[in-house]
C-alpha positions as CSV (number, residue, x, y, z in Angstrom):
1,M,-11.2,42.6,81.2
2,T,-14.0,40.8,83.0
3,A,-17.8,41.7,82.1
4,L,-18.1,43.4,85.5
5,E,-15.3,45.7,84.8
6,Q,-16.4,46.3,81.4
7,Y,-19.8,47.4,82.8
8,F,-18.5,49.7,85.2
9,N,-16.2,51.2,82.5
10,E,-19.3,51.7,80.3
11,I,-21.4,53.4,83.1
12,R,-18.5,55.5,84.6
13,G,-19.4,59.2,84.2
14,K,-23.2,58.4,84.3
15,R,-25.5,59.0,87.4
16,V,-26.8,55.9,89.0
17,G,-29.8,55.6,91.3
18,V,-30.4,52.7,93.7
19,I,-33.9,52.4,94.9
20,G,-33.9,50.7,98.3
21,A,-31.3,50.5,101.0
22,G,-32.1,46.7,101.5
23,V,-29.9,43.8,101.8
24,S,-29.8,43.0,98.2
25,N,-28.7,46.6,97.1
26,L,-26.2,47.3,99.8
27,P,-23.2,45.6,98.1
28,L,-24.2,47.0,94.7
29,V,-24.0,50.6,96.3
30,S,-20.6,49.8,97.9
31,M,-19.3,48.4,94.6
32,L,-20.5,51.4,92.5
33,C,-18.9,53.8,95.1
34,A,-15.5,52.0,95.0
35,E,-15.6,52.5,91.2
36,D,-15.8,56.2,91.8
37,I,-19.4,56.3,90.2
38,S,-22.0,58.8,91.3
39,V,-24.5,57.0,93.2
40,T,-27.9,58.3,94.9
41,V,-29.7,56.0,97.3
42,H,-33.5,56.4,97.3
43,D,-35.4,55.1,100.2
44,R,-38.6,55.6,102.1
45,K,-36.9,55.6,105.4
46,T,-35.3,58.4,107.0
47,A,-31.5,58.7,107.9
48,E,-32.3,58.1,111.3
49,A,-34.4,55.0,110.6
50,L,-31.7,53.7,108.4
51,G,-29.2,54.0,111.3
52,V,-25.8,52.3,110.6
53,V,-26.7,51.5,106.9
54,Y,-27.0,55.2,106.2
55,D,-23.6,55.9,108.0
56,D,-22.0,53.0,106.1
57,L,-23.1,54.1,102.6
58,A,-22.5,57.7,103.4
59,A,-18.7,56.8,104.3
60,H,-18.5,55.1,101.0
61,G,-19.5,58.3,99.1
62,A,-23.1,57.7,98.3
63,A,-25.8,60.6,98.2
64,F,-29.4,60.2,99.4
65,S,-33.1,61.0,98.5
66,L,-35.1,59.9,101.7
67,G,-38.6,60.1,103.1
68,E,-41.9,60.0,101.6
69,G,-40.8,61.9,98.5
70,Y,-37.9,59.5,98.0
71,L,-39.0,58.8,94.3
72,D,-39.7,62.4,93.5
73,T,-36.1,63.2,92.6
74,L,-35.6,60.0,90.5
75,D,-33.7,61.6,87.5
76,E,-30.5,59.6,87.2
77,D,-29.4,58.0,83.9
78,I,-29.5,54.4,85.4
79,V,-31.9,53.4,88.1
80,F,-31.5,50.1,89.9
81,R,-35.1,49.3,91.2
82,T,-35.6,47.2,94.4
83,P,-37.6,44.1,93.7
84,G,-40.4,45.3,96.1
85,L,-41.2,48.2,93.6
86,H,-43.2,47.2,90.8
87,P,-41.3,47.7,87.4
88,N,-44.4,49.8,85.9
89,D,-44.5,52.1,88.8
90,P,-45.0,55.8,87.6
91,A,-41.7,57.0,88.9
92,L,-40.0,54.2,86.8
93,E,-42.0,55.0,83.8
94,R,-40.9,58.6,84.1
95,V,-37.4,57.5,83.9
96,R,-37.8,55.3,80.9
97,A,-39.7,58.3,79.1
98,R,-36.8,60.4,79.4
99,G,-34.4,57.8,78.1
100,G,-33.2,56.5,81.2
101,E,-32.5,52.8,81.8
102,V,-34.3,50.7,84.5
103,T,-32.5,47.7,85.7
104,S,-31.8,45.6,89.0
105,E,-29.1,44.0,91.1
106,M,-30.2,40.7,89.9
107,E,-30.3,41.7,86.2
108,L,-26.7,43.1,86.4
109,F,-25.6,39.8,88.2
110,F,-26.9,37.7,85.1
111,R,-25.3,40.1,82.6
112,V,-21.7,39.9,84.4
113,C,-21.7,36.4,85.9
114,P,-18.8,34.4,84.4
115,C,-20.1,30.9,85.0
116,R,-23.3,29.0,84.2
117,I,-26.3,29.9,86.1
118,I,-29.2,27.6,87.3
119,G,-32.3,29.4,88.2
120,I,-35.1,28.0,90.1
121,T,-38.6,29.7,90.9
122,G,-42.2,28.5,91.6
123,S,-44.8,29.3,94.0
124,D,-43.9,26.4,96.5
125,G,-40.8,24.4,96.9
126,K,-38.2,26.5,95.3
127,T,-36.2,26.8,98.4
128,T,-35.9,23.3,99.2
129,T,-35.4,22.5,95.5
130,T,-32.6,25.3,95.3
131,T,-30.9,24.0,98.3
132,L,-31.1,20.3,97.1
133,T,-29.7,21.2,93.7
134,Y,-26.8,23.2,95.4
135,E,-26.1,20.2,97.7
136,M,-26.1,17.7,94.9
137,L,-23.8,19.8,92.8
138,K,-21.4,20.3,95.9
139,H,-21.3,16.6,96.4
140,A,-20.3,16.2,92.8
141,G,-17.3,18.4,93.3
142,Y,-18.4,21.8,91.7
143,T,-17.4,25.0,93.3
144,C,-21.1,26.4,93.8
145,H,-22.4,29.9,94.6
146,L,-25.9,30.0,96.3
147,G,-28.0,33.1,96.5
148,G,-30.8,35.2,95.1
149,N,-34.1,35.1,96.9
150,I,-32.6,32.5,99.1
151,G,-30.0,34.3,100.9
152,A,-26.9,36.7,100.3
153,P,-26.6,38.7,97.0
154,L,-24.4,37.1,94.5
155,L,-23.0,40.2,92.8
156,P,-20.1,40.9,95.2
157,E,-19.0,37.0,94.5
158,V,-18.6,37.7,90.7
159,P,-14.9,38.8,91.0
160,K,-14.3,35.4,92.8
161,M,-16.3,33.1,90.5
162,Q,-14.6,31.0,87.8
163,P,-16.0,29.9,84.4
164,D,-16.3,26.3,85.8
165,D,-18.2,27.3,88.8
166,L,-21.9,27.1,88.9
167,A,-24.2,29.7,90.4
168,I,-27.5,28.3,91.8
169,V,-30.1,31.1,92.2
170,E,-33.6,31.1,93.7
171,L,-35.7,33.6,92.0
172,S,-39.1,35.3,93.1
173,S,-41.6,36.9,90.7
174,F,-40.5,40.4,92.1
175,Q,-36.9,39.8,90.8
176,L,-38.0,38.1,87.5
177,M,-40.2,40.9,86.5
178,G,-38.8,42.8,83.6
179,M,-35.8,40.7,83.3
180,R,-34.0,40.6,80.1
181,F,-31.7,37.5,81.0
182,S,-32.4,34.0,81.6
183,P,-30.4,31.3,83.3
184,D,-28.6,28.4,81.5
185,I,-30.8,25.9,83.4
186,A,-34.2,27.2,84.4
187,A,-36.9,25.3,86.5
188,I,-40.5,26.0,87.7
189,T,-41.7,24.1,90.6
190,N,-45.4,25.1,90.3
191,L,-47.7,28.0,89.7
192,T,-50.4,28.9,92.2
193,P,-52.1,32.3,93.1
194,N,-49.4,34.3,95.2
195,H,-48.5,37.8,95.8
196,L,-51.7,39.3,94.4
197,D,-51.0,42.4,96.6
198,Y,-48.0,43.2,94.2
199,H,-49.2,41.8,90.9
200,K,-52.2,43.1,89.2
201,D,-53.6,39.6,88.6
202,F,-52.5,36.0,88.4
203,A,-51.7,36.4,84.7
204,E,-49.0,38.8,85.5
205,Y,-47.7,36.8,88.3
206,V,-47.4,33.9,85.8
207,Q,-45.8,36.0,83.3
208,A,-43.3,37.1,85.8
209,K,-42.4,33.6,86.6
210,T,-42.1,32.4,83.0
211,S,-39.6,35.1,82.5
212,I,-37.1,32.8,83.9
213,Y,-37.0,30.9,80.5
214,T,-38.1,33.4,78.0
215,H,-34.6,34.8,77.3
216,Q,-32.8,31.4,77.4
217,K,-30.3,30.7,74.6
218,P,-31.4,28.0,72.1
219,G,-30.8,24.6,73.6
220,G,-31.1,25.7,77.3
221,R,-32.6,23.5,79.7
222,L,-36.0,24.0,81.2
223,V,-37.5,21.7,84.0
224,L,-41.1,21.6,84.7
225,N,-43.3,19.9,87.1
226,S,-46.0,18.3,84.8
227,D,-48.2,17.4,87.6
228,D,-49.1,21.1,88.1
229,R,-52.0,22.2,86.0
230,E,-50.7,25.8,85.5
231,T,-47.0,24.7,84.5
232,R,-48.4,22.0,82.4
233,M,-50.6,24.6,80.3
234,L,-47.8,26.9,79.7
235,D,-47.4,27.9,76.0
236,I,-43.6,27.5,75.6
237,L,-42.1,29.1,72.6
238,G,-38.2,28.8,71.7
239,D,-35.7,26.1,71.5
240,H,-35.5,24.6,75.0
241,R,-34.5,21.2,76.1
242,I,-37.4,20.5,78.3
243,L,-37.4,17.9,81.2
244,T,-40.5,17.1,83.1
245,C,-41.0,15.6,86.5
246,S,-44.3,13.6,87.4
247,K,-45.8,11.3,89.9
248,R,-48.3,10.2,87.5
249,V,-46.9,10.1,83.9
250,K,-43.7,8.8,82.5
251,P,-42.0,11.6,80.6
252,E,-39.9,11.0,77.6
253,N,-37.0,13.1,79.1
254,G,-37.1,13.7,83.0
255,V,-38.0,12.1,86.2
256,Y,-40.9,10.2,87.3
257,L,-42.3,8.0,90.1
258,R,-43.6,4.5,89.7
259,E,-44.7,1.9,92.3
260,G,-42.9,3.9,95.1
261,K,-39.6,4.3,93.2
262,I,-38.1,7.2,91.3
263,Y,-36.9,6.9,87.8
264,I,-34.8,8.9,85.4
265,A,-36.1,8.9,81.7
266,E,-33.3,9.9,79.0
267,D,-33.9,9.6,75.3
268,G,-36.0,6.5,75.5
269,K,-34.1,4.7,78.2
270,D,-35.2,4.5,81.8
271,R,-33.0,3.9,85.1
272,E,-33.9,3.5,88.6
273,L,-32.6,6.1,90.8
274,M,-33.9,5.2,94.4
275,P,-37.0,4.2,96.4
276,A,-38.7,7.5,97.4
277,D,-39.1,6.3,101.1
278,E,-35.5,6.7,101.2
279,I,-35.6,10.3,101.1
280,R,-34.9,11.8,104.5
281,I,-37.0,14.9,104.5
282,P,-40.7,14.0,105.2
283,G,-43.7,14.6,102.9
284,A,-44.9,13.8,99.5
285,H,-44.0,17.4,98.3
286,N,-40.3,16.7,99.2
287,V,-40.5,13.7,96.8
288,S,-41.4,16.2,94.2
289,N,-38.7,18.5,95.3
290,V,-36.0,15.8,95.2
291,M,-37.4,14.9,91.8
292,M,-37.2,18.3,90.5
293,A,-33.4,18.7,91.8
294,A,-32.6,15.4,90.2
295,A,-33.8,16.6,86.7
296,I,-31.9,20.0,87.1
297,V,-28.6,18.3,87.7
298,Q,-28.8,15.8,84.9
299,G,-25.6,15.6,82.9
300,L,-23.7,17.4,85.9
301,C,-24.1,14.8,88.6
302,E,-23.8,11.1,88.9
303,D,-26.9,9.3,90.2
304,D,-24.7,8.5,93.5
305,D,-24.4,12.3,94.0
306,I,-28.2,12.8,93.9
307,T,-29.0,9.6,96.1
308,A,-26.3,10.7,98.7
309,V,-27.9,14.0,99.2
310,A,-31.4,12.8,99.0
311,R,-30.8,10.2,101.8
312,T,-29.0,12.7,104.1
313,F,-30.5,16.2,103.6
314,G,-32.2,17.3,106.8
315,G,-34.2,19.9,105.1
316,V,-34.1,23.8,105.0
317,A,-34.3,25.9,108.1
318,H,-37.9,27.1,108.6
319,R,-39.4,24.5,106.4
320,I,-41.0,21.8,108.8
321,E,-38.1,22.4,110.9
322,F,-38.2,20.5,114.4
323,V,-37.6,22.9,117.3
324,R,-38.2,21.2,120.5
325,T,-40.1,18.8,122.5
326,V,-42.1,20.2,125.5
327,G,-44.2,18.2,127.9
328,G,-44.4,15.5,125.2
329,A,-45.6,17.9,122.4
330,S,-43.2,18.3,119.4
331,Y,-43.0,21.8,117.9
332,Y,-42.2,22.4,114.2
333,N,-41.4,25.7,112.5
334,D,-42.7,25.9,109.0
335,S,-42.4,29.9,108.6
336,I,-41.5,29.6,105.0
337,A,-45.0,28.5,104.3
338,S,-46.4,31.9,103.0
339,S,-49.1,30.7,100.8
340,P,-52.1,28.2,101.5
341,T,-50.7,25.4,99.1
342,R,-47.4,25.6,101.2
343,T,-49.3,25.0,104.4
344,I,-51.3,22.2,102.8
345,A,-48.2,20.5,101.9
346,G,-46.9,20.8,105.6
347,L,-50.1,19.4,107.0
348,S,-49.7,16.6,104.7
349,S,-46.3,15.6,105.9
350,F,-47.7,14.3,109.5
351,D,-49.9,11.2,109.9
352,Q,-51.7,12.8,112.7
353,K,-53.9,15.8,113.2
354,V,-51.9,18.8,114.4
355,I,-52.2,22.0,116.5
356,L,-51.8,24.7,113.7
357,I,-50.8,28.2,114.2
358,A,-51.5,30.2,111.1
359,G,-52.3,33.7,109.9
360,G,-50.1,36.8,108.9
361,Y,-49.8,39.6,106.3
362,D,-52.5,39.6,103.6
363,K,-51.1,39.2,99.9
364,H,-54.8,39.1,98.7
365,I,-54.8,35.5,97.5
366,P,-57.6,33.1,97.7
367,Y,-57.7,31.1,100.9
368,D,-60.7,28.7,99.8
369,V,-58.5,25.8,99.2
370,L,-57.2,25.6,102.6
371,G,-60.7,24.9,104.4
372,A,-60.9,21.2,103.8
373,P,-57.2,20.1,104.4
374,I,-57.4,22.0,107.6
375,C,-60.6,20.1,108.8
376,A,-58.6,17.0,107.7
377,H,-55.4,17.5,109.4
378,V,-56.0,20.0,112.3
379,K,-57.4,19.4,115.8
380,A,-56.9,23.1,116.9
381,L,-56.3,26.1,114.9
382,L,-54.8,29.1,116.5
383,L,-55.0,32.3,114.3
384,T,-53.2,35.6,114.4
385,G,-52.6,38.5,111.9
386,A,-54.6,40.0,108.9
387,T,-55.3,36.8,107.3
388,A,-57.0,35.2,110.4
389,P,-60.7,36.0,109.3
390,K,-60.0,34.5,105.8
391,I,-58.6,31.3,107.3
392,R,-61.4,31.1,110.0
393,A,-64.1,31.6,107.2
394,C,-62.8,28.8,104.7
395,T,-62.5,26.5,107.7
396,E,-66.0,27.2,109.0
397,Q,-67.4,27.0,105.4
398,A,-65.6,23.8,104.4
399,D,-67.8,20.8,103.7
400,A,-66.4,18.5,106.6
401,A,-68.0,16.4,109.3
402,E,-65.5,17.3,111.8
403,K,-63.8,20.9,112.2
404,P,-61.1,22.1,114.5
405,E,-61.5,24.2,117.6
406,I,-60.6,27.8,116.5
407,Y,-58.7,30.3,118.8
408,D,-58.1,34.0,117.7
409,L,-55.0,35.5,119.4
410,P,-53.4,38.9,119.2
411,D,-49.9,37.8,118.1
412,L,-47.5,35.0,117.6
413,A,-46.4,34.9,121.4
414,A,-50.1,34.5,122.4
415,A,-50.4,31.8,119.8
416,V,-47.5,29.9,121.2
417,A,-48.6,30.2,124.7
418,K,-52.1,28.8,123.8
419,A,-50.5,26.0,121.9
420,H,-48.5,25.1,125.1
421,E,-51.7,25.5,127.2
422,I,-53.7,22.9,125.1
423,A,-51.1,20.6,123.8
424,K,-50.9,17.2,125.3
425,E,-48.1,14.4,125.1
426,G,-47.9,13.0,121.6
427,D,-49.5,16.3,120.0
428,I,-47.7,18.2,117.2
429,V,-47.6,21.8,117.2
430,L,-47.1,23.2,113.6
431,M,-46.4,27.0,112.9
432,S,-47.3,27.1,109.2
433,P,-48.8,30.6,108.7
434,A,-50.1,30.1,104.9
435,S,-49.4,34.0,104.9
436,A,-46.6,36.4,104.5
437,S,-44.8,37.8,107.4
438,F,-44.5,41.5,106.6
439,D,-47.3,42.6,109.2
440,C,-45.0,41.9,112.0
441,F,-41.6,40.9,110.7
442,Q,-38.9,41.6,108.1
443,N,-39.3,38.2,106.4
444,F,-40.2,34.6,107.0
445,A,-36.8,33.8,108.5
446,E,-37.2,36.5,111.2
447,R,-40.8,35.1,111.8
448,G,-39.3,31.5,112.2
449,D,-36.5,32.6,114.6
450,R,-39.1,34.4,116.8
451,F,-41.2,31.3,117.0
452,K,-38.1,29.0,117.7
453,E,-37.2,31.7,120.6
454,L,-40.7,31.5,122.0
455,V,-40.8,27.9,121.9
456,R,-37.4,27.5,123.5
457,A,-38.4,29.5,126.3
458,L,-41.6,27.4,127.2
459,P,-41.5,25.8,130.7
460,E,-41.3,22.0,130.7
461,A,-44.2,21.8,133.2
């Protein structure tokens, strides 16, 4: 009997509540219904707003508690929370107070996954690092399963997974909060203020991120970026095999950069991996991402697998993704840049000043770090969304001799139109919002797709 089958047997006869009829929870509801387990879906949306999702889940046998009071009826024995609902929400505290269990789709995946799990988190670079890791392991011949915050839920894949497979999972702070399991190999790319509209403060955000390793078994691998101040200052308890990555310092075990070449350090011995300028995707931050991935796959891949991917990998969709050249100006989609540090990295990838489209949903994070880089790398700043005033303020207040011309636009369509109006031959137009997308879009991918659609519709002349 598999761990998943055993879990279903254990909870059969209990009532299960699933909060949120989003992408990650839909397969979970279907699987529970297929096992003849009583499931109630709690969602703020009405049946009409859920549309075909409601029809599909109802056809599977799910019950519903919908609308504004969707959490008032939360009285099931086991409750799966949506990542967007804080684990300490009063409704969940009431569940625990009466002896109910609060868990999540991701936690269940960790509990029943039959193969080794590689988990990657961080404020910046986690999507690229996760994808690089996946591609390197695939190149080495492993059967790999990619998912989590980066894409499709992995729980439905569990019945097909074999013990020798590898699951590569990108994990957000939302998913990690309250987790009682950690991956076999854990990595943190960096830690900068983010999602402070959700977390009560930066300390809680860091605590959520570090949950990725706190439940590791003795000897579990932990990969850290020692160039990042917050990551370097972590008070790590437990028996971990720690590998560090650095562009400045040679580690005892890990990956480092010296005189333009990447090296691997392992138990006192060093070997050259590759020249950093042979990495296909541009930007100093992507050198760090390749180094992180190289550390993660140590002992699983040959160096040739790592370098083959590094030299050919063209990048993740929505991460400095070339869209089109219009009238001699090149347009790039960096929609995944949902924080100031990500946008700073994107700006640093180009050797000329760009026309920057920025702004979006306000996560209540500081923007003061963005002012100087904008002045150094941007010739025209096109702002839209709730964070536009913050980005304008930090740019205007920056201590810089030259500052970009700033335009306030009502929406992304207007921003793209303005970029087309002012762009000249040889210019670069970069959509790198430094903000989340939730004010107008479901996620950064939808925002990026909309940007590409708008750019592709621009006339040549």
